C-alpha positions, 0 to 999 in steps of 0.5 A: 607377815614379819609384823605378825610373827614377831608380836607373839614373841615379844608379848609372850617375852613380856609375860615371861619377865612379868611373871619371874618378877611376880614372886608369891609372897612367902609362907612363914609358919611354924616353929622356928628356932635360931640357927647359932652365929659362931661369929657372934659374942656372947649372949648373942644381943639378939631378941627383944630390940637387939634384931630378929625373933629372938631365941625362938618363935612360932609363926602363925600366917593367914591371907590377911595376918602374919602372927609372931610368938617370941621367945626372947631373954626377957619373956614371950612377946606375941604381935599381930601384923595386917599384911594388907599394908594398914597399920598394926597395933602391938604393945609391948610390955615388960619391965612394968612398962607399956610401949605400943608399937605401930607397924606396917607390913608391906610384900616385896615378892617373896619377902615381908618387910615391917616398919615399926615406930615406937614412941619412948615417951617423946622420942620416936625410934623406927625398926625395920625387919625383912623376913624371907626364906633361904634356898634351904627353906630357913627363916632369915632376918634382916633388922634395923635399929637405931643404936639405943646405947651409943646414938651411932648410926643405925645397927643391922643385923642378920639372923636366921632360923631352922625349922622345928 
């Protein structure tokens, strides 16, 4: 008899642990505005390759894609990411040059990680962007990129956006 009461309790405990780990993907859709960071230097260096989504971003999301339209100091950029883990190709056009970006997006619970490879005339760089929502519903973007100017260790930035 003891064995029969122990098994249902064990099964219920396993199901509750699995349910906690299986957090649904977040919905990032909306218009987002950068929350100023008082510790950031003047000019901030955000947006473009500086990390984050620029000063302002509009995100559209459905079951298969995430579309990010960013407003930065270099202009407006639109990127579409496939949410099934397949390659997404976006072309960045600025200063008369076109740069192809190949990205892979992957869900980890409520966080979306986007790893992008960029080829600068034979020199490849990898950028990582992780999107999540904080407890207040703000969009948090953790970005890691190479130190393009100094050649040192990768640079990680954290930017926060408030929904309009």
